[in-house]
N, C-alpha and C positions, 0 to 999 in steps of 0.2 A: 683967146687964140692962139697957137702955136709959137713963140718965138723963133725958131730954126728951123728949116726942112726936118730935119731929122728925129724933133718931137714927134712927126707927125707918124713914123714908123711905126708898126705895129712890133713888139718885144720880140727878140729873137727866140726866146724860149718857147715861145707862142707858137711862132710859124714852123721850128722844129717838130714839137710835138703832133699839130699838126700834121704834115708832112709825112709825118713818121706813122699815122695813123692811117693816110691815105696811099700811100705806098707800100705794094706788099712787102712780103716780109726776105730780107737780104738785101734790098733793093735801097743804095746810098742816096743822096743828098750832097751837093759840095757845099761851102760857106757862100760862095758867089750865088748861087741858083736862090738859096735861102735867104741871100737879101734883096735878089730881086722878086722873089714871091713877097716879102716882107713890103718891098716899096709898090708893087703891082695893087697887093690889098688894101693898101693904105690907099692909094688914087680912086680905088673901085669904092671902098667906103668913102673918100669924100664928095664924090660926084654922085651916088646914091642919096648922101644926107642932101646934097646941092639940091638933087632933082624931087625930093620928100619938101624941103622947105618950100621948093616952088609950089609944090601941091597946096601944102598948107597954106602959102601967103593967098592964092586962088581963091579960098574958102576962108579970109582975112582973119586965120588964125597965126600967133607967134610958135605955139607949142606943138611939134611933130608928132605924129598917133601912127600906132601900125598900121591901120589902113591906108596915111599918108606913105608910107614904106610901099607898103604893097604896089599903090599906082603906081608909083616911080618906078616899081621894078618892069612893070608892064611897060613903061614910055621908054623905058633905058631897052626891051625887048629882050628881056630875059624872063620871060613868062615861064617856063620850065621850071622855074626856082621858084614860082611861087606855091604850087603844093608842100613841096617840102618845106618852105618857108612857115607856111602856116602851121603844117604840123607842129614843129619845132617849136615854135611861140605857143599852143596850146600845149603842148608838153610841159613848159615852162612854168605857164600859166597855174596848170594842176598841180605841177611842183610846189610850186610858190602857196597856194590855196591849203595845199596837207601841212605843205611847214608851220602856217598860221594855225590850220587847226590845231596841229600837236603842241605848238605852245601855250594856243587857250587852254586847252585838255591840261595841260601840266600848270599853268597857271591855276586853275578852277581847283584842279588836286591839293594845289600847295595852299590854296586858302582855306582849301574843306580842313586840311590838316591842321592848318593855321588856331584855325575856329575851333574845330575839337580839343586841342592843346588849351586854348585860355579856356576852354568852358571847364575840362579835366579840373584846371588849376583853380578856376573860381570855387566848382565843388569844394575840392580839398579844403581849400580855405574857410568855405560855407564851413564845413566840418571842424574844422580847427575851431570857431570861433563857437560852434555850439558845444563842443567840449567844453570852452573857457568859460561858458555860462553854465553847465553841468558842474565844471571844479567851484564856482561861484557861490552856486546855492548849495553845494555839499559842506560849504562853508560857515553856511549862514542857518543851516539847520540847530545848530546849537544857540544862535541868539534870540532873544525876546525882545520886543521893543516894550520898553516901559514908561510909561508917562509921567513925567517927573511934574505937579501940580504947581511947583514954583518954576520951572523954566522956561521958557518960551519953546524951546525944541526938544523934540523928544531923543532919551539917551537909548543907548543902545546898551545891553548886559548879558554878559556872559554867563547862560545858567550851567552849571558845573554837577 
């Protein structure tokens, strides 16, 4: 909960941006009017939250949901805002889903790139190993194993 009443007010930058978007071009708004709008918006948000909380409590829940807010708006007699609010919520959800899908696609692409890179490195490593075996085979071409009858292990002699 807020310690001071001022903590409950919307940031002035947000109020200024919203009012500039809502008012026609060339229309100014005083600092006092922005402060009044900020306080009014904060009171509205607290009232709507309280009503939505009551709806949730009636349903024996502690978590507020979007339908709780819609019901609270009806109880507060703000039905005219329901459709725009629902449309706004749907647009927000769509945007969030698109962002999730883009992020998942980017992650899959990154994983595929890393996997291909690892397979390429593995292939290069195998090529190096095969090249080393060929070098060892080439070195051994001139060697012949001769069994010494007096010794327990074979001797390797170079035939020139």
